[in-house]
All heavy atoms as an XYZ file, in Angstrom:
784
protein
N      91.316     13.190    -22.373
C      90.698     14.465    -22.141
C      91.575     15.295    -21.206
O      92.047     14.799    -20.206
C      89.345     14.230    -21.478
C      88.242     14.880    -22.206
S      86.744     14.671    -21.237
C      85.655     14.671    -22.548
N      91.660     16.549    -21.528
C      92.503     17.425    -20.721
C      91.693     17.997    -19.570
O      90.460     18.021    -19.611
C      93.044     18.589    -21.579
O      91.946     19.384    -21.985
C      93.800     18.092    -22.786
N      92.383     18.459    -18.557
C      91.666     19.042    -17.416
C      90.806     20.248    -17.804
O      89.735     20.466    -17.238
C      92.773     19.465    -16.462
C      93.945     18.612    -16.807
C      93.813     18.314    -18.269
N      91.243     21.004    -18.808
C      90.445     22.146    -19.254
C      89.141     21.673    -19.888
O      88.080     22.267    -19.674
C      91.230     22.995    -20.277
C      92.377     23.778    -19.704
C      93.654     22.935    -19.654
O      93.790     21.967    -20.435
O      94.494     23.216    -18.806
N      89.202     20.618    -20.697
C      88.008     20.076    -21.344
C      87.029     19.533    -20.295
O      85.816     19.722    -20.404
C      88.385     18.968    -22.336
C      89.117     19.477    -23.557
C      89.604     18.342    -24.447
O      89.823     17.218    -23.937
O      89.743     18.568    -25.646
N      87.593     18.869    -19.290
C      86.757     18.337    -18.204
C      86.085     19.493    -17.452
O      84.892     19.441    -17.156
C      87.590     17.464    -17.247
C      88.065     16.211    -17.973
C      86.793     17.115    -16.008
C      89.016     15.352    -17.179
N      86.837     20.556    -17.184
C      86.293     21.713    -16.478
C      85.171     22.360    -17.294
O      84.143     22.770    -16.752
C      87.403     22.715    -16.178
N      85.375     22.456    -18.618
C      84.363     23.053    -19.490
C      83.089     22.191    -19.478
O      81.969     22.700    -19.391
C      84.911     23.212    -20.930
C      83.795     23.571    -21.906
C      86.004     24.275    -20.971
N      83.267     20.866    -19.561
C      82.106     19.962    -19.545
C      81.376     20.035    -18.207
O      80.146     20.061    -18.170
C      82.538     18.525    -19.824
C      82.831     18.278    -21.269
C      82.801     16.806    -21.566
C      83.008     16.634    -23.048
N      82.170     15.622    -23.618
N      82.120     20.097    -17.114
C      81.496     20.188    -15.790
C      80.729     21.507    -15.675
O      79.607     21.537    -15.169
C      82.544     20.041    -14.671
C      83.045     18.607    -14.615
C      81.978     20.469    -13.321
C      84.179     18.367    -13.622
N      81.326     22.568    -16.156
C      80.657     23.863    -16.118
C      79.378     23.832    -16.946
O      78.343     24.366    -16.541
C      81.595     24.962    -16.638
C      81.030     26.348    -16.463
C      82.015     27.424    -16.915
O      83.235     27.242    -16.772
O      81.521     28.447    -17.420
N      79.422     23.186    -18.104
C      78.239     23.048    -18.954
C      77.142     22.251    -18.243
O      75.964     22.613    -18.290
N      77.544     21.179    -17.551
C      76.581     20.368    -16.801
C      75.984     21.173    -15.632
O      74.781     21.071    -15.370
C      77.243     19.085    -16.277
C      77.513     18.072    -17.342
N      76.539     17.525    -18.133
C      78.671     17.491    -17.750
C      77.065     16.658    -18.966
N      78.390     16.618    -18.761
N      76.838     21.955    -14.965
C      76.335     22.777    -13.855
C      75.317     23.800    -14.356
O      74.281     24.025    -13.722
C      77.495     23.479    -13.148
C      78.327     22.562    -12.272
C      79.539     23.267    -11.648
O      79.795     24.445    -12.005
O      80.204     22.626    -10.833
N      75.621     24.392    -15.504
C      74.689     25.360    -16.092
C      73.356     24.675    -16.442
O      72.281     25.215    -16.183
C      75.322     26.000    -17.331
C      74.427     26.965    -18.029
N      74.014     28.137    -17.457
C      73.838     26.923    -19.261
C      73.223     28.782    -18.286
N      73.105     28.056    -19.395
N      73.454     23.492    -17.032
C      72.257     22.735    -17.393
C      71.456     22.335    -16.148
O      70.221     22.418    -16.132
C      72.662     21.481    -18.181
C      71.512     20.833    -18.899
C      71.988     19.724    -19.831
O      73.049     19.858    -20.450
O      71.257     18.723    -19.901
N      72.141     21.958    -15.071
C      71.475     21.588    -13.823
C      70.754     22.803    -13.233
O      69.608     22.695    -12.784
C      72.468     20.980    -12.815
C      72.896     19.590    -13.282
C      71.881     20.927    -11.420
C      74.050     18.994    -12.496
N      71.413     23.970    -13.255
C      70.770     25.187    -12.753
C      69.526     25.519    -13.566
O      68.489     25.898    -13.017
C      71.753     26.360    -12.787
C      72.807     26.306    -11.722
C      73.748     27.488    -11.825
C      74.872     27.370    -10.812
N      75.835     28.472    -10.945
N      69.623     25.361    -14.870
C      68.489     25.628    -15.743
C      67.341     24.671    -15.423
O      66.172     25.076    -15.338
C      68.904     25.486    -17.205
O      67.795     25.618    -18.055
N      67.678     23.405    -15.223
C      66.651     22.408    -14.897
C      66.028     22.686    -13.532
O      64.810     22.511    -13.358
C      67.241     20.998    -14.933
C      67.586     20.455    -16.332
C      68.336     19.125    -16.212
C      66.338     20.290    -17.171
N      66.841     23.121    -12.552
C      66.303     23.467    -11.232
C      65.321     24.632    -11.343
O      64.249     24.609    -10.735
C      67.433     23.835    -10.262
C      68.116     22.651     -9.626
C      69.220     23.094     -8.694
C      68.661     23.309     -7.314
N      69.677     23.657     -6.328
N      65.702     25.631    -12.134
C      64.829     26.782    -12.322
C      63.506     26.349    -12.968
O      62.421     26.759    -12.532
C      65.525     27.838    -13.179
C      64.665     29.012    -13.493
N      64.292     29.930    -12.540
C      64.073     29.405    -14.659
C      63.520     30.840    -13.101
N      63.378     30.541    -14.386
N      63.588     25.511    -13.991
C      62.383     25.032    -14.655
C      61.528     24.188    -13.704
O      60.305     24.265    -13.721
C      62.754     24.228    -15.897
C      63.307     25.107    -17.020
C      63.806     24.328    -18.203
N      62.757     23.498    -18.792
C      63.008     22.548    -19.676
N      64.261     22.290    -20.057
N      62.025     21.849    -20.182
N      62.174     23.405    -12.857
C      61.452     22.574    -11.890
C      60.747     23.450    -10.852
O      59.603     23.172    -10.482
C      62.418     21.603    -11.217
C      61.739     20.549    -10.424
S      60.760     19.558    -11.546
C      60.151     18.358    -10.421
N      61.429     24.502    -10.389
C      60.803     25.436     -9.443
C      59.564     26.087    -10.070
O      58.518     26.204     -9.424
C      61.800     26.515     -9.010
C      62.908     25.966     -8.117
O      62.727     24.866     -7.551
O      63.945     26.648     -7.988
N      59.695     26.508    -11.308
C      58.569     27.106    -12.025
C      57.428     26.106    -12.154
O      56.257     26.448    -11.939
C      59.019     27.585    -13.426
O      60.092     28.509    -13.289
C      57.872     28.234    -14.178
N      57.783     24.862    -12.462
C      56.766     23.815    -12.605
C      56.045     23.559    -11.274
O      54.832     23.370    -11.248
C      57.426     22.520    -13.101
C      56.459     21.444    -13.507
C      55.659     21.823    -14.734
O      56.117     22.559    -15.593
N      54.446     21.327    -14.810
N      56.765     23.579    -10.173
C      56.157     23.380     -8.852
C      55.190     24.520     -8.525
O      54.106     24.280     -7.987
C      57.234     23.267     -7.779
C      57.974     21.949     -7.786
C      59.108     21.889     -6.758
O      59.362     22.905     -6.076
O      59.729     20.823     -6.654
N      55.571     25.749     -8.839
C      54.692     26.895     -8.604
C      53.409     26.769     -9.431
O      52.310     27.015     -8.920
C      55.412     28.194     -8.954
C      56.491     28.581     -7.963
C      57.253     29.830     -8.397
O      56.712     30.599     -9.217
O      58.381     30.011     -7.919
N      53.566     26.371    -10.684
C      52.397     26.195    -11.546
C      51.510     25.067    -11.016
O      50.278     25.168    -11.035
C      52.823     25.910    -12.975
C      53.393     27.118    -13.685
C      53.873     26.810    -15.094
O      53.698     25.661    -15.571
O      54.428     27.713    -15.724
N      52.115     24.017    -10.526
C      51.358     22.897     -9.972
C      50.557     23.337     -8.739
O      49.391     22.952     -8.579
C      52.307     21.753     -9.607
O      51.611     20.681     -9.050
N      51.173     24.150     -7.879
C      50.470     24.676     -6.704
C      49.296     25.549     -7.138
O      48.198     25.473     -6.571
C      51.416     25.468     -5.820
C      52.388     24.613     -5.033
C      53.326     25.471     -4.211
C      54.384     24.626     -3.520
N      55.347     25.458     -2.777
N      49.514     26.384     -8.140
C      48.452     27.260     -8.640
C      47.293     26.438     -9.198
O      46.123     26.747     -8.950
C      48.978     28.185     -9.729
O      49.931     29.071     -9.208
N      47.619     25.396     -9.923
C      46.584     24.534    -10.491
C      45.813     23.845     -9.372
O      44.582     23.735     -9.426
C      47.190     23.513    -11.475
C      47.662     24.241    -12.738
C      46.185     22.418    -11.824
C      48.465     23.382    -13.691
N      46.514     23.387     -8.340
C      45.845     22.729     -7.209
C      44.895     23.703     -6.503
O      43.781     23.342     -6.144
C      46.876     22.173     -6.217
C      46.273     21.411     -5.070
C      45.501     20.184     -5.515
O      45.807     19.559     -6.509
N      44.474     19.852     -4.771
N      45.335     24.945     -6.315
C      44.472     25.955     -5.707
C      43.247     26.214     -6.586
O      42.134     26.394     -6.078
C      45.245     27.255     -5.478
C      46.270     27.157     -4.376
C      47.118     28.418     -4.268
O      47.134     29.251     -5.153
N      47.846     28.538     -3.164
N      43.448     26.229     -7.887
C      42.344     26.428     -8.819
C      41.348     25.272     -8.728
O      40.130     25.492     -8.726
C      42.877     26.559    -10.244
C      41.868     26.841    -11.342
C      41.165     28.164    -11.093
C      42.551     26.837    -12.693
N      41.848     24.055     -8.618
C      40.972     22.887     -8.495
C      40.137     22.989     -7.218
O      38.926     22.736     -7.228
C      41.799     21.576     -8.511
C      40.969     20.395     -8.059
C      42.372     21.325     -9.894
N      40.755     23.379     -6.120
C      40.032     23.526     -4.855
C      38.964     24.607     -4.992
O      37.823     24.433     -4.541
C      41.009     23.841     -3.697
C      40.271     24.243     -2.447
C      41.910     22.640     -3.417
N      39.301     25.709     -5.633
C      38.334     26.795     -5.827
C      37.158     26.336     -6.691
O      36.003     26.639     -6.384
C      39.006     27.997     -6.489
O      39.979     28.539     -5.649
N      37.436     25.590     -7.735
C      36.375     25.094     -8.608
C      35.474     24.124     -7.840
O      34.244     24.144     -7.993
C      36.966     24.420     -9.871
C      35.897     23.664    -10.644
C      37.620     25.462    -10.762
N      36.056     23.281     -6.999
C      35.253     22.364     -6.183
C      34.328     23.143     -5.249
O      33.152     22.796     -5.090
C      36.152     21.440     -5.361
C      36.827     20.362     -6.171
C      37.786     19.508     -5.350
O      38.094     19.864     -4.186
O      38.230     18.482     -5.869
N      34.846     24.197     -4.631
C      34.022     25.028     -3.747
C      32.886     25.681     -4.519
O      31.750     25.745     -4.050
C      34.880     26.090     -3.074
C      35.781     25.544     -2.000
C      36.583     26.649     -1.358
N      37.535     26.124     -0.395
C      38.603     26.761      0.025
N      38.868     27.972     -0.436
N      39.419     26.213      0.898
N      33.201     26.184     -5.693
C      32.173     26.817     -6.526
C      31.106     25.795     -6.909
O      29.912     26.099     -6.885
C      32.805     27.459     -7.782
C      33.637     28.678     -7.389
C      31.729     27.842     -8.798
C      34.483     29.243     -8.500
N      31.532     24.587     -7.266
C      30.570     23.545     -7.636
C      29.651     23.213     -6.461
O      28.430     23.073     -6.632
C      31.307     22.295     -8.104
N      30.204     23.107     -5.261
C      29.384     22.818     -4.084
C      28.420     23.966     -3.793
O      27.246     23.739     -3.484
C      30.273     22.551     -2.866
C      31.044     21.229     -2.876
C      32.022     21.169     -1.693
C      30.091     20.055     -2.834
N      28.910     25.186     -3.906
C      28.053     26.351     -3.675
C      26.921     26.400     -4.700
O      25.768     26.668     -4.357
C      28.864     27.642     -3.759
O      29.787     27.703     -2.713
N      27.250     26.136     -5.946
C      26.249     26.138     -7.003
C      25.190     25.064     -6.753
O      23.993     25.314     -6.927
C      26.914     25.910     -8.379
O      27.898     26.924     -8.592
C      25.887     25.950     -9.498
N      25.639     23.891     -6.331
C      24.697     22.815     -6.033
C      23.769     23.216     -4.883
O      22.556     22.997     -4.951
C      25.461     21.545     -5.663
C      24.586     20.340     -5.440
C      25.398     19.084     -5.146
O      26.578     19.027     -5.522
O      24.828     18.165     -4.540
N      24.332     23.827     -3.862
C      23.528     24.280     -2.725
C      22.520     25.351     -3.168
O      21.351     25.330     -2.769
C      24.423     24.815     -1.607
C      23.682     25.353     -0.432
N      23.010     24.544      0.439
C      23.476     26.615     -0.012
C      22.429     25.288      1.359
N      22.703     26.555      1.107
N      22.959     26.269     -3.988
C      22.083     27.330     -4.487
C      20.946     26.735     -5.310
O      19.788     27.151     -5.182
C      22.883     28.358     -5.323
C      23.780     29.190     -4.404
C      21.952     29.253     -6.128
C      24.795     30.043     -5.132
N      21.247     25.728     -6.135
C      20.217     25.099     -6.953
C      19.183     24.388     -6.076
O      17.982     24.462     -6.342
C      20.851     24.126     -7.945
C      21.599     24.808     -9.072
S      22.467     23.680    -10.171
C      21.129     22.670    -10.772
N      19.631     23.721     -5.029
C      18.704     23.050     -4.119
C      17.816     24.071     -3.417
O      16.605     23.875     -3.294
C      19.469     22.219     -3.082
C      20.136     20.996     -3.663
C      21.029     20.292     -2.658
O      21.299     20.801     -1.580
N      21.510     19.114     -3.023
N      18.412     25.152     -2.966
C      17.649     26.203     -2.291
C      16.629     26.825     -3.247
O      15.487     27.068     -2.876
C      18.597     27.278     -1.755
C      17.916     28.356     -0.951
C      17.335     27.855      0.355
O      17.868     26.887      0.924
O      16.319     28.428      0.795
N      17.040     27.053     -4.471
C      16.142     27.633     -5.472
C      14.978     26.684     -5.757
O      13.832     27.118     -5.918
C      16.898     27.938     -6.753
C      16.069     28.652     -7.790
C      16.865     28.988     -9.035
O      17.942     28.464     -9.250
N      16.322     29.849     -9.857
N      15.252     25.397     -5.804
C      14.202     24.406     -6.033
C      13.189     24.424     -4.891
O      11.973     24.393     -5.123
C      14.840     23.016     -6.157
C      13.927     21.956     -6.704
C      14.671     20.657     -6.938
O      15.721     20.690     -7.593
O      14.192     19.624     -6.454
N      13.672     24.516     -3.663
C      12.774     24.577     -2.507
C      11.933     25.854     -2.546
O      10.728     25.821     -2.270
C      13.570     24.512     -1.204
C      14.216     23.163     -0.948
C      15.143     23.191      0.265
O      15.396     24.251      0.833
N      15.655     22.032      0.653
N      12.549     26.964     -2.880
C      11.812     28.227     -2.952
C      10.763     28.186     -4.065
O       9.672     28.736     -3.917
C      12.777     29.389     -3.166
C      13.604     29.699     -1.943
C      14.600     30.820     -2.182
O      14.752     31.329     -3.277
N      15.300     31.210     -1.116
N      11.091     27.534     -5.159
C      10.149     27.405     -6.260
C       8.917     26.613     -5.822
O       7.777     26.981     -6.144
C      10.822     26.711     -7.445
O       9.915     26.525     -8.496
N       9.139     25.539     -5.066
C       8.012     24.747     -4.559
C       7.155     25.572     -3.607
O       5.921     25.517     -3.666
C       8.529     23.487     -3.864
C       9.092     22.462     -4.816
C       9.652     21.263     -4.072
C      10.282     20.276     -5.042
N      10.889     19.135     -4.356
N       7.801     26.342     -2.725
C       7.045     27.186     -1.797
C       6.245     28.243     -2.543
O       5.091     28.531     -2.201
C       7.983     27.845     -0.788
C       8.478     26.875      0.276
C       9.287     27.604      1.298
N      10.566     27.952      0.680
C      11.732     27.985      1.301
N      11.793     27.760      2.584
N      12.833     28.285      0.664
N       6.826     28.817     -3.571
C       6.135     29.836     -4.362
C       4.920     29.242     -5.060
O       3.855     29.871     -5.102
C       7.091     30.452     -5.386
C       6.527     31.542     -6.278
C       6.059     32.723     -5.441
C       7.565     31.979     -7.291
N       5.059     28.034     -5.601
C       3.919     27.380     -6.243
C       2.782     27.175     -5.243
O       1.620     27.372     -5.576
C       4.348     26.035     -6.837
C       5.154     26.157     -8.104
C       5.621     24.804     -8.637
O       5.063     23.765     -8.216
O       6.535     24.798     -9.464
N       3.111     26.778     -4.013
C       2.086     26.598     -2.987
C       1.387     27.921     -2.686
O       0.167     27.977     -2.578
C       2.696     26.045     -1.695
C       3.028     24.590     -1.754
C       3.589     24.121     -0.415
C       3.957     22.653     -0.445
N       4.530     22.201      0.839
N       2.176     28.978     -2.543
C       1.599     30.295     -2.237
C       0.698     30.753     -3.376
O      -0.415     31.223     -3.150
C       2.717     31.330     -1.962
C       3.415     31.003     -0.643
C       2.160     32.738     -1.950
C       4.672     31.802     -0.398
N       1.169     30.619     -4.605
C       0.366     31.034     -5.753
C      -0.910     30.201     -5.847
O      -1.980     30.715     -6.157
C       1.174     30.904     -7.045
C       2.255     31.951     -7.179
C       3.145     31.714     -8.393
O       3.138     30.588     -8.945
O       3.854     32.646     -8.788
N      -0.806     28.918     -5.575
C      -1.975     28.047     -5.612
C      -2.982     28.410     -4.536
O      -4.200     28.381     -4.757
N      -2.495     28.771     -3.372
C      -3.370     29.142     -2.260
C      -4.146     30.412     -2.599
O      -5.342     30.501     -2.343
C      -2.529     29.337     -1.001
C      -3.340     29.555      0.237
C      -2.505     29.559      1.479
N      -1.244     30.262      1.283
C      -0.170     30.078      2.039
N      -0.201     29.251      3.042
N       0.926     30.735      1.795
N      -3.477     31.398     -3.192
C      -4.169     32.634     -3.574
C      -5.229     32.357     -4.636
O      -6.323     32.904     -4.590
C      -3.173     33.677     -4.084
C      -2.303     34.233     -2.961
O      -2.671     34.049     -1.787
O      -1.253     34.845     -3.274
N      -4.909     31.522     -5.593
C      -5.872     31.167     -6.632
C      -7.066     30.433     -6.049
O      -8.213     30.647     -6.459
N      -6.809     29.582     -5.076
C      -7.876     28.838     -4.421
C      -8.796     29.788     -3.661
O     -10.029     29.654     -3.716
C      -7.278     27.814     -3.468
C      -8.288     26.875     -2.855
C      -7.613     25.833     -1.974
O      -6.524     25.359     -2.336
O      -8.196     25.526     -0.920
N      -8.228     30.769     -2.976
C      -9.033     31.765     -2.258
C      -9.907     32.543     -3.232
O     -11.074     32.823     -2.955
C      -8.138     32.730     -1.479
C      -7.507     32.124     -0.246
C      -6.644     33.136      0.471
C      -5.982     32.547      1.692
N      -5.109     33.504      2.365
N      -9.352     32.911     -4.370
C     -10.099     33.666     -5.369
C     -11.268     32.833     -5.892
O     -12.385     33.326     -6.035
C      -9.169     34.074     -6.509
C      -9.871     34.782     -7.620
C     -10.192     34.293     -8.847
C     -10.370     36.121     -7.603
N     -10.842     35.221     -9.593
C     -10.966     36.367     -8.852
C     -10.356     37.135     -6.653
C     -11.555     37.577     -9.178
C     -10.947     38.337     -6.996
C     -11.531     38.549     -8.235
N     -11.024     31.552     -6.184
C     -12.090     30.679     -6.673
C     -13.191     30.516     -5.623
O     -14.376     30.527     -5.955
C     -11.517     29.316     -7.075
C     -10.767     29.339     -8.399
C     -10.397     27.945     -8.859
N      -9.424     27.295     -7.978
C      -8.116     27.451     -8.038
N      -7.604     28.251     -8.964
N      -7.304     26.828     -7.208
N     -12.816     30.376     -4.348
C     -13.812     30.265     -3.282
C     -14.644     31.540     -3.183
O     -15.867     31.492     -3.041
C     -13.141     29.989     -1.932
C     -12.736     28.554     -1.736
C     -12.162     28.351     -0.350
C     -11.719     26.919     -0.136
N     -11.152     26.720      1.199
N     -13.977     32.685     -3.253
C     -14.685     33.963     -3.173
C     -15.673     34.087     -4.328
O     -16.828     34.495     -4.139
C     -13.695     35.129     -3.176
N     -15.261     33.744     -5.531
C     -16.142     33.807     -6.691
C     -17.302     32.822     -6.535
O     -18.444     33.112     -6.917
C     -15.374     33.510     -7.987
C     -14.425     34.615     -8.412
S     -15.333     36.074     -8.898
C     -14.940     37.173     -7.549
N     -17.024     31.673     -5.961
C     -18.079     30.683     -5.722
C     -19.112     31.238     -4.749
O     -20.322     31.101     -4.970
C     -17.463     29.402     -5.175
O     -18.463     28.488     -4.794
N     -18.650     31.861     -3.676
C     -19.574     32.447     -2.697
C     -20.403     33.565     -3.326
O     -21.621     33.666     -3.114
C     -18.828     32.975     -1.477
C     -18.167     31.911     -0.639
C     -16.961     32.154     -0.007
C     -18.758     30.656     -0.459
C     -16.348     31.179      0.777
C     -18.156     29.683      0.316
C     -16.945     29.937      0.935
O     -16.349     28.979      1.703
N     -19.753     34.408     -4.111
C     -20.466     35.504     -4.777
C     -21.487     34.936     -5.757
O     -22.640     35.394     -5.817
C     -19.473     36.464     -5.473
C     -18.659     37.224     -4.425
C     -20.202     37.427     -6.405
C     -17.502     38.021     -4.993
N     -21.079     33.933     -6.521
C     -21.994     33.301     -7.479
C     -23.183     32.671     -6.773
O     -24.339     32.791     -7.238
N     -22.914     32.003     -5.650
C     -23.996     31.389     -4.876
C     -24.936     32.450     -4.337
O     -26.172     32.284     -4.375
C     -23.407     30.554     -3.719
O     -22.518     29.569     -4.259
C     -24.490     29.868     -2.921
N     -24.392     33.544     -3.854
C     -25.224     34.627     -3.321
C     -26.090     35.222     -4.421
O     -27.290     35.482     -4.217
C     -24.343     35.705     -2.689
N     -25.517     35.457     -5.595
C     -26.286     36.021     -6.720
C     -27.374     35.042     -7.144
O     -28.532     35.430     -7.350
C     -25.355     36.373     -7.898
C     -24.459     37.563     -7.522
C     -26.157     36.682     -9.164
C     -23.386     37.883     -8.530
N     -27.034     33.763     -7.263
C     -28.011     32.755     -7.641
C     -29.123     32.678     -6.602
O     -30.311     32.587     -6.947
C     -27.341     31.386     -7.808
C     -28.252     30.238     -8.229
C     -28.881     30.517     -9.596
C     -27.488     28.930     -8.256
N     -28.754     32.724     -5.324
C     -29.753     32.711     -4.250
C     -30.676     33.906     -4.339
O     -31.905     33.791     -4.163
N     -30.127     35.088     -4.627
C     -30.937     36.298     -4.752
C     -31.878     36.193     -5.940
O     -33.069     36.550     -5.852
C     -30.031     37.518     -4.886
N     -31.370     35.705     -7.054
C     -32.206     35.551     -8.250
C     -33.328     34.555     -7.976
O     -34.498     34.792     -8.307
C     -31.354     35.114     -9.467
C     -32.237     34.678    -10.632
C     -30.428     36.235     -9.891
N     -32.989     33.423     -7.361
C     -34.014     32.420     -7.038
C     -35.033     32.992     -6.048
O     -36.238     32.720     -6.166
C     -33.373     31.150     -6.482
C     -32.632     30.273     -7.493
C     -31.966     29.113     -6.784
C     -33.565     29.772     -8.586
N     -34.589     33.769     -5.076
C     -35.512     34.381     -4.111
C     -36.476     35.320     -4.814
O     -37.685     35.343     -4.524
C     -34.722     35.119     -3.040
N     -35.980     36.112     -5.762
C     -36.825     37.027     -6.519
C     -37.825     36.241     -7.356
O     -39.017     36.554     -7.387
C     -35.974     37.974     -7.400
C     -35.167     38.928     -6.524
C     -36.847     38.737     -8.384
C     -34.144     39.742     -7.275
N     -37.326     35.210     -8.027
C     -38.199     34.397     -8.878
C     -39.272     33.725     -8.034
O     -40.472     33.736     -8.379
C     -37.372     33.345     -9.667
C     -38.293     32.312    -10.333
C     -36.501     34.028    -10.691
N     -38.885     33.135     -6.928
C     -39.861     32.457     -6.058
C     -40.853     33.440     -5.441
O     -42.023     33.122     -5.289
C     -39.156     31.632     -4.987
C     -38.481     30.398     -5.502
C     -37.270     29.981     -4.966
C     -39.054     29.617     -6.497
C     -36.642     28.846     -5.409
C     -38.423     28.469     -6.960
C     -37.207     28.080     -6.414
N     -40.399     34.635     -5.128
C     -41.314     35.622     -4.565
C     -42.322     36.099     -5.608
O     -43.473     36.375     -5.299
C     -40.571     36.801     -3.969
O     -39.969     37.558     -4.980
N     -41.926     36.171     -6.834
C     -42.833     36.582     -7.916
C     -43.847     35.470     -8.200
O     -44.991     35.765     -8.538
C     -42.051     36.883     -9.173
C     -41.085     38.024     -8.990
C     -41.454     39.146     -9.846
N     -40.507     40.222     -9.504
C     -40.498     41.325    -10.131
N     -41.321     41.501    -11.126
N     -39.684     42.262     -9.780
N     -43.340     34.246     -8.088
C     -44.230     33.113     -8.340
C     -45.181     32.969     -7.150
O     -46.308     32.517     -7.289
C     -43.443     31.805     -8.552
C     -42.609     31.893     -9.824
C     -44.355     30.612     -8.651
C     -41.728     30.703    -10.048
N     -44.747     33.306     -6.013
C     -45.582     33.225     -4.828
C     -45.266     32.008     -3.974
O     -46.110     31.537     -3.249
N     -44.088     31.541     -4.055
C     -43.722     30.373     -3.251
C     -43.031     30.804     -1.990
O     -42.356     31.630     -1.705
C     -42.831     29.410     -4.047
C     -43.574     28.850     -5.215
C     -42.336     28.299     -3.151
C     -42.780     27.883     -6.035
């Protein structure tokens, strides 16, 4: 092999090495971006889980509140019904003479 052929081959190898370095740098940047994306997705997953737990707790509290209002309404209707029944019985008993 002549010195010119060796120089050409070395130059070709240097060019190939530069190309590989450039591709490796690009690959490292992409790897960093992917790692940042993974961290962001993990944060989102944790936030979503926390939001779901909070929503579940609020749902339970809302059910209690709704149940309490319904219970108050039923008690009020019971009292009104008892009062009406008492009035009707009082009228009936007064007519009968008891």
